[in-house]
C-alpha positions, 0 to 999 in steps of 0.5 A: 793657899788652899782655904777650908772654911769652918764656922765655930761657936766658942762660948765660956762661962767664968772658969768653965771649959770653952763650949765650941760647935763647928761645921765645915763650910767649903775648901779652897776659899779665898777672899772670905769676909764676916758679917753677924746681925743681931738675930743670931746669924752670921753670913760668909761671903767667899770665892770658890771653884771661880764662883762667889758663895753666900752662906748664912749660918745660924743654929748651934745653940748650947753647944758643949765643951769638947767630948766623945760621950755627946753630940756637938751642936751643929750648924745650919747652913744656908748656901742660898744666902738666906733665900731658902732659910727666909724665903722658901721655908717661910710661912708668911710666904706660903700664905701669900703665895696661896692668896696669889693663887687664889686671886689668880683662880678668881680672875680666871673665871671672872674673866671667862665669864666676862665679869669686868667688875670683878676683874678690876675689883680683883686687879689691884689685889692681884698687884698689892700681892706680887708687891708684897712677894717682891718685898718678902724676897727682897727681905729674905737675902737682905743682911743688916751687919752689926759686927762690933770692933772685936773685944774677944780673947786672942786667937791665932791665924785670925782672919776677921773677927767682930762683937755681935750685939749680943755680945757673942764674939765671932771670928774666922781662922785659917790654918792648915789642918791636914798636914802629915803627923811627924813633921813630915812634908806633905805629899798630897795637894790636900795636906797642903790646904789651909782651914779658915774657921769662924768662931762666936762665943758669949763670954757670959754663956756656956752656949756657943755659935761658931763658924768655920771655913776649913 
């Protein structure tokens, strides 16, 4: 079955309409798994087009109940599995890289001048900076799964689900969203594709975060 990945956030406030945010991630996905950390991020792993893919989803805070009059909150999707979000765009990384360039410039000048005492003093600083860069690069793609057993509302077409430390609910669902109307038999390959959607919801909040694969 061809899958379309979609992240969705589902939140409810007692007696209020559910708030849902969803964003299509990919199509024809297999081997889909869902993880959620304690920082409001979800990591979806799957295979599509012959390669493994890791997508980090965040944002979509303050989602609203479905309406045509106001724009819905969207997820921020990082198809590098967090590398772009937590390394490339990380201010701490930019600071460390700038420090490294400064030290390297100083080393170049010291070497040209034959100033060995300065070179010897700079060497451990450069080594420590490289070590810090390696630590930041590793941390950028590290993900600590904090999912607990799912305790949210019953969901149809469920693939995977869990409850996050903050009480929000995250789930992956799979369904066929492109079937023709009126029960017609699909005549195009795309019409038989399935959708996999991930939902997140906080039982105490109107805001929702969810990821869908569909």
